[in-house]
N, CA, C and O atoms as a Tripos MOL2 file, in Angstrom:
@<TRIPOS>MOLECULE
protein
  312   311    78     0     0
PROTEIN
NO_CHARGES

@<TRIPOS>ATOM
      1 N         -46.2570   12.6300  -23.1450 N.3       1 MET1
      2 CA        -45.0520   13.8350  -23.3160 C.3       1 MET1
      3 C         -44.7170   13.2880  -24.7140 C.2       1 MET1
      4 O         -44.7260   12.2360  -25.3530 O.2       1 MET1
      5 N         -44.3390   14.9170  -24.8570 N.am      2 ASP2
      6 CA        -43.1010   15.0900  -26.3340 C.3       2 ASP2
      7 C         -41.0920   14.5830  -25.6730 C.2       2 ASP2
      8 O         -40.4080   15.1930  -24.8510 O.2       2 ASP2
      9 N         -40.9580   14.0920  -25.9770 N.am      3 ILE3
     10 CA        -39.4760   14.3990  -25.8680 C.3       3 ILE3
     11 C         -38.5080   15.2290  -26.1420 C.2       3 ILE3
     12 O         -37.3550   14.8970  -25.8690 O.2       3 ILE3
     13 N         -38.8450   16.7480  -26.8690 N.am      4 VAL4
     14 CA        -38.3000   18.1790  -26.2610 C.3       4 VAL4
     15 C         -38.7270   18.4970  -24.9640 C.2       4 VAL4
     16 O         -37.9720   19.1060  -24.2070 O.2       4 VAL4
     17 N         -40.0250   18.1010  -24.5710 N.am      5 SER5
     18 CA        -40.6890   18.9260  -23.6870 C.3       5 SER5
     19 C         -40.0410   18.0660  -22.2240 C.2       5 SER5
     20 O         -39.9220   18.6320  -21.1370 O.2       5 SER5
     21 N         -39.5730   16.2250  -22.5370 N.am      6 LEU6
     22 CA        -38.4960   16.0930  -21.4470 C.3       6 LEU6
     23 C         -37.1860   16.7240  -21.5150 C.2       6 LEU6
     24 O         -36.5640   16.9560  -20.4790 O.2       6 LEU6
     25 N         -36.6390   17.0730  -22.8770 N.am      7 LEU7
     26 CA        -35.0980   17.1720  -22.9130 C.3       7 LEU7
     27 C         -35.2810   19.0120  -21.8760 C.2       7 LEU7
     28 O         -34.6230   19.5660  -20.9950 O.2       7 LEU7
     29 N         -36.2180   19.2620  -22.4630 N.am      8 LEU8
     30 CA        -36.3700   20.4820  -21.7140 C.3       8 LEU8
     31 C         -36.4310   20.8310  -20.5020 C.2       8 LEU8
     32 O         -35.7610   21.7010  -19.9450 O.2       8 LEU8
     33 N         -37.5580   19.8950  -19.8900 N.am      9 GLN9
     34 CA        -37.5880   19.4780  -18.4950 C.3       9 GLN9
     35 C         -36.2930   18.9950  -17.4310 C.2       9 GLN9
     36 O         -36.1750   19.1060  -16.2110 O.2       9 GLN9
     37 N         -35.2860   18.3430  -18.6080 N.am     10 ALA10
     38 CA        -34.1980   17.2250  -17.6050 C.3      10 ALA10
     39 C         -33.3090   18.5810  -17.7460 C.2      10 ALA10
     40 O         -32.8730   18.8750  -16.6330 O.2      10 ALA10
     41 N         -32.8260   19.6630  -18.9150 N.am     11 GLY11
     42 CA        -32.0920   20.6810  -18.7770 C.3      11 GLY11
     43 C         -32.2790   21.9230  -17.9510 C.2      11 GLY11
     44 O         -31.3810   22.7300  -17.7130 O.2      11 GLY11
     45 N         -33.9980   22.0390  -17.3760 N.am     12 ASN12
     46 CA        -34.2050   22.4860  -16.6890 C.3      12 ASN12
     47 C         -33.4470   22.2160  -14.9360 C.2      12 ASN12
     48 O         -32.9040   23.0730  -14.2380 O.2      12 ASN12
     49 N         -33.6260   21.0170  -14.6760 N.am     13 LEU13
     50 CA        -33.2000   20.8480  -13.5410 C.3      13 LEU13
     51 C         -31.7080   20.4380  -13.3810 C.2      13 LEU13
     52 O         -31.2240   20.2440  -12.2660 O.2      13 LEU13
     53 N         -30.9340   20.3000  -14.6260 N.am     14 MET14
     54 CA        -29.5220   20.3580  -14.5570 C.3      14 MET14
     55 C         -29.0840   21.4180  -14.2700 C.2      14 MET14
     56 O         -28.1690   21.5290  -13.4540 O.2      14 MET14
     57 N         -29.6050   22.3810  -14.8420 N.am     15 ILE15
     58 CA        -28.9180   23.9820  -14.5810 C.3      15 ILE15
     59 C         -29.5500   24.5220  -12.6580 C.2      15 ILE15
     60 O         -28.9740   25.2850  -11.8830 O.2      15 ILE15
     61 N         -30.8000   23.8020  -12.4590 N.am     16 THR16
     62 CA        -30.7610   24.5190  -11.3220 C.3      16 THR16
     63 C         -29.8720   23.6960  -10.2230 C.2      16 THR16
     64 O         -29.4290   24.2230   -9.2020 O.2      16 THR16
     65 N         -29.7280   22.6860  -10.4870 N.am     17 GLY17
     66 CA        -28.5500   21.6160   -9.4070 C.3      17 GLY17
     67 C         -27.4030   22.1510   -9.5160 C.2      17 GLY17
     68 O         -26.7220   22.0160   -8.4990 O.2      17 GLY17
     69 N         -26.8290   22.8100  -10.5070 N.am     18 MET18
     70 CA        -25.4570   23.6930  -11.1720 C.3      18 MET18
     71 C         -25.5200   24.7500  -10.3080 C.2      18 MET18
     72 O         -24.6780   24.8790   -9.4200 O.2      18 MET18
     73 N         -26.7100   25.7710  -10.5150 N.am     19 VAL19
     74 CA        -26.7970   26.7130   -9.7530 C.3      19 VAL19
     75 C         -26.5580   26.9570   -8.0900 C.2      19 VAL19
     76 O         -26.0290   27.7550   -7.3160 O.2      19 VAL19
     77 N         -27.5840   25.2780   -8.1050 N.am     20 GLY20
     78 CA        -27.6210   24.8470   -6.3610 C.3      20 GLY20
     79 C         -25.7560   25.2330   -5.9970 C.2      20 GLY20
     80 O         -25.2490   26.2300   -5.4820 O.2      20 GLY20
     81 N         -25.2710   24.2440   -6.4100 N.am     21 VAL21
     82 CA        -24.2440   23.6300   -5.7530 C.3      21 VAL21
     83 C         -23.1340   24.4670   -6.1260 C.2      21 VAL21
     84 O         -22.1300   24.0730   -5.5330 O.2      21 VAL21
     85 N         -22.8930   25.4860   -6.8830 N.am     22 PHE22
     86 CA        -22.2420   26.4960   -7.0140 C.3      22 PHE22
     87 C         -22.6940   27.5510   -6.3350 C.2      22 PHE22
     88 O         -21.7420   28.3020   -6.1210 O.2      22 PHE22
     89 N         -23.6690   27.9630   -5.9030 N.am     23 VAL23
     90 CA        -23.9640   28.3700   -4.2580 C.3      23 VAL23
     91 C         -23.4000   28.0620   -3.2450 C.2      23 VAL23
     92 O         -22.8520   28.6180   -2.2930 O.2      23 VAL23
     93 N         -23.6140   27.0990   -3.5870 N.am     24 PHE24
     94 CA        -23.4780   26.3080   -1.6930 C.3      24 PHE24
     95 C         -22.0640   26.1090   -1.7580 C.2      24 PHE24
     96 O         -21.7510   25.3850   -0.8130 O.2      24 PHE24
     97 N         -21.3320   26.3400   -2.2640 N.am     25 LEU25
     98 CA        -19.8930   25.6380   -2.3060 C.3      25 LEU25
     99 C         -19.1520   26.9000   -2.5950 C.2      25 LEU25
    100 O         -17.9460   26.7720   -2.3820 O.2      25 LEU25
    101 N         -19.5520   28.2210   -3.0670 N.am     26 SER26
    102 CA        -19.6100   29.5580   -3.0110 C.3      26 SER26
    103 C         -19.6280   29.8670   -1.8410 C.2      26 SER26
    104 O         -18.6150   30.3720   -1.3590 O.2      26 SER26
    105 N         -20.8220   29.6490   -1.0140 N.am     27 ILE27
    106 CA        -20.6730   29.9170    0.2360 C.3      27 ILE27
    107 C         -19.7970   29.2620    1.1850 C.2      27 ILE27
    108 O         -19.3570   29.9810    2.0830 O.2      27 ILE27
    109 N         -19.4450   28.0110    1.1690 N.am     28 LEU28
    110 CA        -18.8560   27.4690    1.9120 C.3      28 LEU28
    111 C         -16.7530   28.0080    1.8310 C.2      28 LEU28
    112 O         -15.9690   27.8170    2.7620 O.2      28 LEU28
    113 N         -16.4270   28.5850    0.6050 N.am     29 ILE29
    114 CA        -15.4510   28.9320    0.2440 C.3      29 ILE29
    115 C         -15.3400   30.0240    1.2980 C.2      29 ILE29
    116 O         -14.5200   30.0890    2.2130 O.2      29 ILE29
    117 N         -16.1340   30.7090    1.0540 N.am     30 PHE30
    118 CA        -16.5290   32.1220    1.9780 C.3      30 PHE30
    119 C         -16.5760   32.0870    3.3070 C.2      30 PHE30
    120 O         -16.3200   33.1470    3.8770 O.2      30 PHE30
    121 N         -16.8020   31.2720    3.8750 N.am     31 ALA31
    122 CA        -17.1910   30.9220    5.3650 C.3      31 ALA31
    123 C         -16.0660   30.3560    5.5770 C.2      31 ALA31
    124 O         -15.6530   30.7710    6.6600 O.2      31 ALA31
    125 N         -15.2240   29.5040    5.0440 N.am     32 VAL32
    126 CA        -13.9500   28.8510    5.1240 C.3      32 VAL32
    127 C         -12.6500   30.2590    5.2040 C.2      32 VAL32
    128 O         -11.7490   30.4980    6.0090 O.2      32 VAL32
    129 N         -13.1180   30.9380    3.9680 N.am     33 LYS33
    130 CA        -11.8140   32.2890    4.3810 C.3      33 LYS33
    131 C         -11.8440   32.7130    5.4560 C.2      33 LYS33
    132 O         -11.0020   32.4940    6.3280 O.2      33 LYS33
    133 N         -13.1900   33.6390    5.5910 N.am     34 ASN34
    134 CA        -13.4460   34.1160    6.8750 C.3      34 ASN34
    135 C         -12.8980   33.3660    8.0790 C.2      34 ASN34
    136 O         -12.0350   33.7950    8.8450 O.2      34 ASN34
    137 N         -13.4430   32.3210    8.1360 N.am     35 LEU35
    138 CA        -12.7710   31.2380    9.8340 C.3      35 LEU35
    139 C         -11.0710   31.4310    9.8120 C.2      35 LEU35
    140 O         -10.3000   31.6500   10.7460 O.2      35 LEU35
    141 N         -10.7760   31.2290    8.1240 N.am     36 ALA36
    142 CA         -9.3900   31.0350    8.4230 C.3      36 ALA36
    143 C          -8.6620   32.4440    8.8480 C.2      36 ALA36
    144 O          -7.6530   32.3810    9.5510 O.2      36 ALA36
    145 N          -9.1520   33.6650    8.4400 N.am     37 LYS37
    146 CA         -8.7900   34.9450    8.4220 C.3      37 LYS37
    147 C          -8.9800   34.8540   10.5050 C.2      37 LYS37
    148 O          -7.9910   35.0710   11.2050 O.2      37 LYS37
    149 N         -10.1800   34.5600   11.0490 N.am     38 LEU38
    150 CA         -9.6670   34.3630   12.7660 C.3      38 LEU38
    151 C          -9.2000   33.5630   13.3470 C.2      38 LEU38
    152 O          -8.9730   33.8320   14.5270 O.2      38 LEU38
    153 N          -8.9500   32.6660   13.0170 N.am     39 ALA39
    154 CA         -7.9230   31.8670   13.2360 C.3      39 ALA39
    155 C          -6.7080   31.4010   12.7570 C.2      39 ALA39
    156 O          -6.1770   30.4060   13.2500 O.2      39 ALA39
    157 N          -6.2210   32.0230   11.8460 N.am     40 GLY40
    158 CA         -5.3360   31.9830   11.1740 C.3      40 GLY40
    159 C          -3.6970   32.1170   11.6280 C.2      40 GLY40
    160 O          -2.7070   31.4750   11.2770 O.2      40 GLY40
    161 N          -3.8790   33.2630   12.5830 N.am     41 PRO41
    162 CA         -2.8770   34.0210   13.3730 C.3      41 PRO41
    163 C          -2.3080   33.3480   14.2210 C.2      41 PRO41
    164 O          -1.0950   33.1460   14.2850 O.2      41 PRO41
    165 N          -3.4800   32.7810   15.2350 N.am     42 GLU42
    166 CA         -3.0960   32.0430   16.6490 C.3      42 GLU42
    167 C          -2.8210   30.6680   15.7550 C.2      42 GLU42
    168 O          -1.5920   30.6800   15.6950 O.2      42 GLU42
    169 N          -3.0350   30.0960   15.4010 N.am     43 LEU43
    170 CA         -2.5810   28.1820   14.3870 C.3      43 LEU43
    171 C          -1.4310   28.8780   13.8150 C.2      43 LEU43
    172 O          -0.4920   28.8310   14.6110 O.2      43 LEU43
    173 N          -1.0550   29.6940   12.4210 N.am     44 SER44
    174 CA          0.1650   29.5250   12.5700 C.3      44 SER44
    175 C           1.1560   29.7470   13.4730 C.2      44 SER44
    176 O           2.0230   28.8800   13.3670 O.2      44 SER44
    177 N           1.3940   30.5720   14.3420 N.am     45 ASN45
    178 CA          2.3840   30.6490   15.4690 C.3      45 ASN45
    179 C           2.3810   29.1100   16.4470 C.2      45 ASN45
    180 O           3.4110   28.5830   16.8680 O.2      45 ASN45
    181 N           1.2080   28.6650   16.6300 N.am     46 ASN46
    182 CA          1.2240   27.7310   17.6980 C.3      46 ASN46
    183 C           2.3100   26.5820   16.9580 C.2      46 ASN46
    184 O           3.2400   26.1150   17.6150 O.2      46 ASN46
    185 N           2.0210   26.1110   15.2200 N.am     47 THR47
    186 CA          2.7750   25.4710   14.1840 C.3      47 THR47
    187 C           4.0850   25.7910   14.1200 C.2      47 THR47
    188 O           4.8810   24.8580   14.2270 O.2      47 THR47
    189 N           4.6300   27.2310   13.9230 N.am     48 SER48
    190 CA          5.3270   27.1350   13.6860 C.3      48 SER48
    191 C           6.8000   27.1950   14.7470 C.2      48 SER48
    192 O           7.9890   27.2980   14.4440 O.2      48 SER48
    193 N           6.0740   27.0720   16.1660 N.am     49 ASN49
    194 CA          6.5390   27.5780   17.5130 C.3      49 ASN49
    195 C           6.9320   25.7000   17.7250 C.2      49 ASN49
    196 O           7.9220   25.3580   18.3710 O.2      49 ASN49
    197 N           5.8960   24.5680   17.0120 N.am     50 GLN50
    198 CA          6.0730   23.4730   17.4630 C.3      50 GLN50
    199 C           7.1460   22.9700   16.2360 C.2      50 GLN50
    200 O           8.0230   22.1270   16.4250 O.2      50 GLN50
    201 N           6.9390   23.5410   15.1650 N.am     51 ALA51
    202 CA          8.2710   23.1110   14.3960 C.3      51 ALA51
    203 C           9.4110   23.3130   14.6380 C.2      51 ALA51
    204 O          10.2950   22.4720   14.8030 O.2      51 ALA51
    205 N           9.4970   24.6160   14.6840 N.am     52 ALA52
    206 CA         11.0620   25.0100   15.6590 C.3      52 ALA52
    207 C          11.2420   24.0610   16.8360 C.2      52 ALA52
    208 O          12.1660   23.4020   17.3140 O.2      52 ALA52
    209 N          10.7650   24.1420   16.9320 N.am     53 SER53
    210 CA         11.6670   22.9600   18.3800 C.3      53 SER53
    211 C          11.7840   21.8490   18.1940 C.2      53 SER53
    212 O          12.5660   21.1700   18.8590 O.2      53 SER53
    213 N          10.7800   21.1930   16.9100 N.am     54 LYS54
    214 CA         10.9340   19.4700   16.8240 C.3      54 LYS54
    215 C          12.8930   19.8770   15.7470 C.2      54 LYS54
    216 O          13.9740   19.2890   15.7020 O.2      54 LYS54
    217 N          12.3740   21.0430   15.1690 N.am     55 SER55
    218 CA         14.0580   20.0050   14.0570 C.3      55 SER55
    219 C          15.2230   20.8660   14.9130 C.2      55 SER55
    220 O          16.2850   20.5040   14.4060 O.2      55 SER55
    221 N          15.4680   21.6750   15.7980 N.am     56 SER56
    222 CA         15.7530   22.3930   16.9430 C.3      56 SER56
    223 C          16.7630   21.0770   17.5650 C.2      56 SER56
    224 O          17.9770   20.9930   17.3790 O.2      56 SER56
    225 N          15.9590   20.1530   18.2970 N.am     57 THR57
    226 CA         16.4990   18.8860   18.9130 C.3      57 THR57
    227 C          16.7040   17.8680   18.0340 C.2      57 THR57
    228 O          17.5160   17.1280   18.5890 O.2      57 THR57
    229 N          16.4080   17.4020   16.9270 N.am     58 GLY58
    230 CA         16.8770   16.6650   16.2480 C.3      58 GLY58
    231 C          16.4810   15.1790   16.7750 C.2      58 GLY58
    232 O          15.4360   15.0930   17.4210 O.2      58 GLY58
    233 N          17.4720   13.6550   16.4750 N.am     59 VAL59
    234 CA         17.4470   12.9230   16.9370 C.3      59 VAL59
    235 C          19.1390   12.7070   17.3510 C.2      59 VAL59
    236 O          20.1830   13.0120   16.7750 O.2      59 VAL59
    237 N          18.7960   11.9610   18.7650 N.am     60 SER60
    238 CA         20.1670   11.6460   18.9770 C.3      60 SER60
    239 C          20.9300   10.9700   18.3270 C.2      60 SER60
    240 O          20.3870   10.3130   17.4380 O.2      60 SER60
    241 N          22.5640   10.8200   18.4790 N.am     61 SER61
    242 CA         23.4110    9.7270   17.7730 C.3      61 SER61
    243 C          22.8690    8.4410   18.5750 C.2      61 SER61
    244 O          22.7460    7.5100   17.7800 O.2      61 SER61
    245 N          22.6160    8.1910   19.4800 N.am     62 ALA62
    246 CA         22.3740    7.0990   20.6410 C.3      62 ALA62
    247 C          21.4330    6.4030   19.7540 C.2      62 ALA62
    248 O          21.4490    5.1910   19.5410 O.2      62 ALA62
    249 N          20.6410    7.2240   19.2690 N.am     63 HIS63
    250 CA         18.9500    6.4170   18.2660 C.3      63 HIS63
    251 C          19.3950    6.0960   16.9670 C.2      63 HIS63
    252 O          19.3180    4.9160   16.6240 O.2      63 HIS63
    253 N          19.8200    6.8840   16.2300 N.am     64 ILE64
    254 CA         20.8640    6.5520   15.0590 C.3      64 ILE64
    255 C          21.8660    5.0080   15.0700 C.2      64 ILE64
    256 O          21.9110    4.1890   14.1510 O.2      64 ILE64
    257 N          22.4140    4.9560   16.0470 N.am     65 ALA65
    258 CA         23.0240    4.3120   15.6730 C.3      65 ALA65
    259 C          22.1250    3.3640   16.7160 C.2      65 ALA65
    260 O          22.5010    4.2290   17.5070 O.2      65 ALA65
    261 N          21.6150    2.7850   17.2040 N.am     66 ALA66
    262 CA         20.8350    1.7840   17.6680 C.3      66 ALA66
    263 C          19.5240    1.0760   16.1170 C.2      66 ALA66
    264 O          19.1060   -0.0090   15.7130 O.2      66 ALA66
    265 N          19.3740    2.5820   15.7730 N.am     67 ILE67
    266 CA         18.3430    2.0320   14.8160 C.3      67 ILE67
    267 C          19.4960    1.5270   13.5350 C.2      67 ILE67
    268 O          18.9460    0.7200   12.7850 O.2      67 ILE67
    269 N          20.6970    1.7750   13.2060 N.am     68 THR68
    270 CA         21.4030    1.1500   12.4830 C.3      68 THR68
    271 C          21.8360   -0.1270   12.6390 C.2      68 THR68
    272 O          21.9970   -0.9480   11.7360 O.2      68 THR68
    273 N          22.0340   -0.2910   13.8820 N.am     69 ALA69
    274 CA         22.4570   -2.0050   14.4040 C.3      69 ALA69
    275 C          20.8770   -2.9460   14.4200 C.2      69 ALA69
    276 O          20.8850   -4.1760   14.4700 O.2      69 ALA69
    277 N          19.9130   -2.3350   14.3830 N.am     70 ALA70
    278 CA         18.8750   -3.0670   14.5140 C.3      70 ALA70
    279 C          18.4130   -3.2650   12.7500 C.2      70 ALA70
    280 O          17.6240   -4.1110   12.3280 O.2      70 ALA70
    281 N          18.8720   -2.6240   12.2360 N.am     71 ILE71
    282 CA         18.4420   -2.5450   10.9020 C.3      71 ILE71
    283 C          19.7330   -3.8440   10.3430 C.2      71 ILE71
    284 O          19.5370   -4.9000    9.7410 O.2      71 ILE71
    285 N          20.6190   -3.4250   10.6770 N.am     72 ALA72
    286 CA         22.0420   -4.2670   10.2490 C.3      72 ALA72
    287 C          21.6750   -5.6990   10.5930 C.2      72 ALA72
    288 O          21.4400   -6.6530    9.8510 O.2      72 ALA72
    289 N          21.6890   -5.5870   12.0240 N.am     73 GLN73
    290 CA         20.6630   -7.8250   12.4680 C.3      73 GLN73
    291 C          19.9810   -8.0380   11.9900 C.2      73 GLN73
    292 O          20.0200   -9.2270   11.6720 O.2      73 GLN73
    293 N          18.5280   -7.1360   11.3620 N.am     74 TYR74
    294 CA         17.8610   -7.3330   10.3770 C.3      74 TYR74
    295 C          18.0700   -8.4650    9.2850 C.2      74 TYR74
    296 O          17.5010   -9.5440    9.1150 O.2      74 TYR74
    297 N          18.9500   -7.9140    8.7050 N.am     75 ARG75
    298 CA         19.5220   -7.2860    7.0890 C.3      75 ARG75
    299 C          20.0740   -9.3820    7.2360 C.2      75 ARG75
    300 O          19.6080  -10.3580    6.6490 O.2      75 ARG75
    301 N          21.3960   -9.2490    8.4550 N.am     76 THR76
    302 CA         22.2460  -10.5070    9.0060 C.3      76 THR76
    303 C          21.3650  -11.7530    8.9360 C.2      76 THR76
    304 O          21.8150  -12.6730    8.2540 O.2      76 THR76
    305 N          19.8930  -11.9780    9.6760 N.am     77 LYS77
    306 CA         19.0070  -13.1620    9.7810 C.3      77 LYS77
    307 C          18.5470  -13.3750    8.1560 C.2      77 LYS77
    308 O          18.4290  -14.4500    7.5660 O.2      77 LYS77
    309 N          18.3510  -12.1540    7.6810 N.am     78 LYS78
    310 CA         17.6980  -12.8940    5.8970 C.3      78 LYS78
    311 C          18.3430  -13.9980    5.5090 C.2      78 LYS78
    312 O          18.0440  -14.5470    4.4480 O.2      78 LYS78
@<TRIPOS>BOND
     1     1     2 1
     2     2     3 1
     3     3     4 2
     4     3     5 am
     5     5     6 1
     6     6     7 1
     7     7     8 2
     8     7     9 am
     9     9    10 1
    10    10    11 1
    11    11    12 2
    12    11    13 am
    13    13    14 1
    14    14    15 1
    15    15    16 2
    16    15    17 am
    17    17    18 1
    18    18    19 1
    19    19    20 2
    20    19    21 am
    21    21    22 1
    22    22    23 1
    23    23    24 2
    24    23    25 am
    25    25    26 1
    26    26    27 1
    27    27    28 2
    28    27    29 am
    29    29    30 1
    30    30    31 1
    31    31    32 2
    32    31    33 am
    33    33    34 1
    34    34    35 1
    35    35    36 2
    36    35    37 am
    37    37    38 1
    38    38    39 1
    39    39    40 2
    40    39    41 am
    41    41    42 1
    42    42    43 1
    43    43    44 2
    44    43    45 am
    45    45    46 1
    46    46    47 1
    47    47    48 2
    48    47    49 am
    49    49    50 1
    50    50    51 1
    51    51    52 2
    52    51    53 am
    53    53    54 1
    54    54    55 1
    55    55    56 2
    56    55    57 am
    57    57    58 1
    58    58    59 1
    59    59    60 2
    60    59    61 am
    61    61    62 1
    62    62    63 1
    63    63    64 2
    64    63    65 am
    65    65    66 1
    66    66    67 1
    67    67    68 2
    68    67    69 am
    69    69    70 1
    70    70    71 1
    71    71    72 2
    72    71    73 am
    73    73    74 1
    74    74    75 1
    75    75    76 2
    76    75    77 am
    77    77    78 1
    78    78    79 1
    79    79    80 2
    80    79    81 am
    81    81    82 1
    82    82    83 1
    83    83    84 2
    84    83    85 am
    85    85    86 1
    86    86    87 1
    87    87    88 2
    88    87    89 am
    89    89    90 1
    90    90    91 1
    91    91    92 2
    92    91    93 am
    93    93    94 1
    94    94    95 1
    95    95    96 2
    96    95    97 am
    97    97    98 1
    98    98    99 1
    99    99   100 2
   100    99   101 am
   101   101   102 1
   102   102   103 1
   103   103   104 2
   104   103   105 am
   105   105   106 1
   106   106   107 1
   107   107   108 2
   108   107   109 am
   109   109   110 1
   110   110   111 1
   111   111   112 2
   112   111   113 am
   113   113   114 1
   114   114   115 1
   115   115   116 2
   116   115   117 am
   117   117   118 1
   118   118   119 1
   119   119   120 2
   120   119   121 am
   121   121   122 1
   122   122   123 1
   123   123   124 2
   124   123   125 am
   125   125   126 1
   126   126   127 1
   127   127   128 2
   128   127   129 am
   129   129   130 1
   130   130   131 1
   131   131   132 2
   132   131   133 am
   133   133   134 1
   134   134   135 1
   135   135   136 2
   136   135   137 am
   137   137   138 1
   138   138   139 1
   139   139   140 2
   140   139   141 am
   141   141   142 1
   142   142   143 1
   143   143   144 2
   144   143   145 am
   145   145   146 1
   146   146   147 1
   147   147   148 2
   148   147   149 am
   149   149   150 1
   150   150   151 1
   151   151   152 2
   152   151   153 am
   153   153   154 1
   154   154   155 1
   155   155   156 2
   156   155   157 am
   157   157   158 1
   158   158   159 1
   159   159   160 2
   160   159   161 am
   161   161   162 1
   162   162   163 1
   163   163   164 2
   164   163   165 am
   165   165   166 1
   166   166   167 1
   167   167   168 2
   168   167   169 am
   169   169   170 1
   170   170   171 1
   171   171   172 2
   172   171   173 am
   173   173   174 1
   174   174   175 1
   175   175   176 2
   176   175   177 am
   177   177   178 1
   178   178   179 1
   179   179   180 2
   180   179   181 am
   181   181   182 1
   182   182   183 1
   183   183   184 2
   184   183   185 am
   185   185   186 1
   186   186   187 1
   187   187   188 2
   188   187   189 am
   189   189   190 1
   190   190   191 1
   191   191   192 2
   192   191   193 am
   193   193   194 1
   194   194   195 1
   195   195   196 2
   196   195   197 am
   197   197   198 1
   198   198   199 1
   199   199   200 2
   200   199   201 am
   201   201   202 1
   202   202   203 1
   203   203   204 2
   204   203   205 am
   205   205   206 1
   206   206   207 1
   207   207   208 2
   208   207   209 am
   209   209   210 1
   210   210   211 1
   211   211   212 2
   212   211   213 am
   213   213   214 1
   214   214   215 1
   215   215   216 2
   216   215   217 am
   217   217   218 1
   218   218   219 1
   219   219   220 2
   220   219   221 am
   221   221   222 1
   222   222   223 1
   223   223   224 2
   224   223   225 am
   225   225   226 1
   226   226   227 1
   227   227   228 2
   228   227   229 am
   229   229   230 1
   230   230   231 1
   231   231   232 2
   232   231   233 am
   233   233   234 1
   234   234   235 1
   235   235   236 2
   236   235   237 am
   237   237   238 1
   238   238   239 1
   239   239   240 2
   240   239   241 am
   241   241   242 1
   242   242   243 1
   243   243   244 2
   244   243   245 am
   245   245   246 1
   246   246   247 1
   247   247   248 2
   248   247   249 am
   249   249   250 1
   250   250   251 1
   251   251   252 2
   252   251   253 am
   253   253   254 1
   254   254   255 1
   255   255   256 2
   256   255   257 am
   257   257   258 1
   258   258   259 1
   259   259   260 2
   260   259   261 am
   261   261   262 1
   262   262   263 1
   263   263   264 2
   264   263   265 am
   265   265   266 1
   266   266   267 1
   267   267   268 2
   268   267   269 am
   269   269   270 1
   270   270   271 1
   271   271   272 2
   272   271   273 am
   273   273   274 1
   274   274   275 1
   275   275   276 2
   276   275   277 am
   277   277   278 1
   278   278   279 1
   279   279   280 2
   280   279   281 am
   281   281   282 1
   282   282   283 1
   283   283   284 2
   284   283   285 am
   285   285   286 1
   286   286   287 1
   287   287   288 2
   288   287   289 am
   289   289   290 1
   290   290   291 1
   291   291   292 2
   292   291   293 am
   293   293   294 1
   294   294   295 1
   295   295   296 2
   296   295   297 am
   297   297   298 1
   298   298   299 1
   299   299   300 2
   300   299   301 am
   301   301   302 1
   302   302   303 1
   303   303   304 2
   304   303   305 am
   305   305   306 1
   306   306   307 1
   307   307   308 2
   308   307   309 am
   309   309   310 1
   310   310   311 1
   311   311   312 2
@<TRIPOS>SUBSTRUCTURE
     1 MET1         2 RESIDUE 1 A MET
     2 ASP2         6 RESIDUE 1 A ASP
     3 ILE3        10 RESIDUE 1 A ILE
     4 VAL4        14 RESIDUE 1 A VAL
     5 SER5        18 RESIDUE 1 A SER
     6 LEU6        22 RESIDUE 1 A LEU
     7 LEU7        26 RESIDUE 1 A LEU
     8 LEU8        30 RESIDUE 1 A LEU
     9 GLN9        34 RESIDUE 1 A GLN
    10 ALA10       38 RESIDUE 1 A ALA
    11 GLY11       42 RESIDUE 1 A GLY
    12 ASN12       46 RESIDUE 1 A ASN
    13 LEU13       50 RESIDUE 1 A LEU
    14 MET14       54 RESIDUE 1 A MET
    15 ILE15       58 RESIDUE 1 A ILE
    16 THR16       62 RESIDUE 1 A THR
    17 GLY17       66 RESIDUE 1 A GLY
    18 MET18       70 RESIDUE 1 A MET
    19 VAL19       74 RESIDUE 1 A VAL
    20 GLY20       78 RESIDUE 1 A GLY
    21 VAL21       82 RESIDUE 1 A VAL
    22 PHE22       86 RESIDUE 1 A PHE
    23 VAL23       90 RESIDUE 1 A VAL
    24 PHE24       94 RESIDUE 1 A PHE
    25 LEU25       98 RESIDUE 1 A LEU
    26 SER26      102 RESIDUE 1 A SER
    27 ILE27      106 RESIDUE 1 A ILE
    28 LEU28      110 RESIDUE 1 A LEU
    29 ILE29      114 RESIDUE 1 A ILE
    30 PHE30      118 RESIDUE 1 A PHE
    31 ALA31      122 RESIDUE 1 A ALA
    32 VAL32      126 RESIDUE 1 A VAL
    33 LYS33      130 RESIDUE 1 A LYS
    34 ASN34      134 RESIDUE 1 A ASN
    35 LEU35      138 RESIDUE 1 A LEU
    36 ALA36      142 RESIDUE 1 A ALA
    37 LYS37      146 RESIDUE 1 A LYS
    38 LEU38      150 RESIDUE 1 A LEU
    39 ALA39      154 RESIDUE 1 A ALA
    40 GLY40      158 RESIDUE 1 A GLY
    41 PRO41      162 RESIDUE 1 A PRO
    42 GLU42      166 RESIDUE 1 A GLU
    43 LEU43      170 RESIDUE 1 A LEU
    44 SER44      174 RESIDUE 1 A SER
    45 ASN45      178 RESIDUE 1 A ASN
    46 ASN46      182 RESIDUE 1 A ASN
    47 THR47      186 RESIDUE 1 A THR
    48 SER48      190 RESIDUE 1 A SER
    49 ASN49      194 RESIDUE 1 A ASN
    50 GLN50      198 RESIDUE 1 A GLN
    51 ALA51      202 RESIDUE 1 A ALA
    52 ALA52      206 RESIDUE 1 A ALA
    53 SER53      210 RESIDUE 1 A SER
    54 LYS54      214 RESIDUE 1 A LYS
    55 SER55      218 RESIDUE 1 A SER
    56 SER56      222 RESIDUE 1 A SER
    57 THR57      226 RESIDUE 1 A THR
    58 GLY58      230 RESIDUE 1 A GLY
    59 VAL59      234 RESIDUE 1 A VAL
    60 SER60      238 RESIDUE 1 A SER
    61 SER61      242 RESIDUE 1 A SER
    62 ALA62      246 RESIDUE 1 A ALA
    63 HIS63      250 RESIDUE 1 A HIS
    64 ILE64      254 RESIDUE 1 A ILE
    65 ALA65      258 RESIDUE 1 A ALA
    66 ALA66      262 RESIDUE 1 A ALA
    67 ILE67      266 RESIDUE 1 A ILE
    68 THR68      270 RESIDUE 1 A THR
    69 ALA69      274 RESIDUE 1 A ALA
    70 ALA70      278 RESIDUE 1 A ALA
    71 ILE71      282 RESIDUE 1 A ILE
    72 ALA72      286 RESIDUE 1 A ALA
    73 GLN73      290 RESIDUE 1 A GLN
    74 TYR74      294 RESIDUE 1 A TYR
    75 ARG75      298 RESIDUE 1 A ARG
    76 THR76      302 RESIDUE 1 A THR
    77 LYS77      306 RESIDUE 1 A LYS
    78 LYS78      310 RESIDUE 1 A LYS
C-alpha cells in the first residue's frame, strides 16, 4: 500500500466519522428542543411556584440565632 492511499483512506474515515457525529448531535438537539417545548410550560410553572414559596418563607430568626451561637461556640473551642 502506498502512503497516499493510506492518507486518503484515513481522511475518508475521519470525514465519515465527523459527519456521523454531526448528524447524531443535530438529531439530539432537535429532539431535546421539541421535548422542551412539550414539557416546558409545565416544568417552568412548578419550579417558579416552589422558588416563590421558599423565598417568601425565608429562615426564621431562631434558626439564625442558633447557627450563630453554634459557630461562636465552635470558634472558642479552637
